[in-house]
C-alpha positions, -999 to 999 in steps of 0.1 A, spaced: -230 377 -611 -208 348 -622 -172 356 -635 -164 334 -664 -128 326 -674 -119 322 -710 -99 290 -717 -79 286 -749 -74 252 -763 -36 242 -763 -21 217 -784 14 219 -770 44 240 -766 78 242 -781 108 258 -765 137 272 -788 168 273 -767 191 302 -771 164 323 -793 155 357 -779 120 373 -784 132 398 -808 154 374 -828 151 381 -867 149 343 -873 119 340 -850 103 371 -863 105 356 -899 91 322 -887 62 341 -872 54 360 -901 57 329 -923 32 310 -899 7 340 -899 10 341 -938 3 303 -942 -26 298 -922 -31 323 -895 -31 301 -866 -31 314 -830 2 315 -812 12 326 -777 48 335 -773 64 338 -738 99 335 -722 110 301 -713 138 287 -690 163 286 -718 148 307 -747 115 314 -763 85 293 -757 59 291 -783 23 278 -773 2 264 -803 -36 261 -804 -36 234 -832 -17 201 -832 -8 204 -869 10 236 -863 29 222 -835 42 192 -854 50 214 -884 72 237 -862 88 207 -845 97 192 -878 111 223 -895 124 246 -869 135 226 -839 
């Protein structure tokens, strides 16, 4: 039997320095994003704050423009 690995498409990542995973501002941004288009996001802890990984290029550019 061959074990297959699922691979997600990744458009890029944005690191928000000084923002924690439970930051109220981040929670609001995530709710807004999911309400706007339901795009897939992966959230992890980066070196200086929260790292958000986007599956769509348009979402990445929108977040870079408005929230970085």
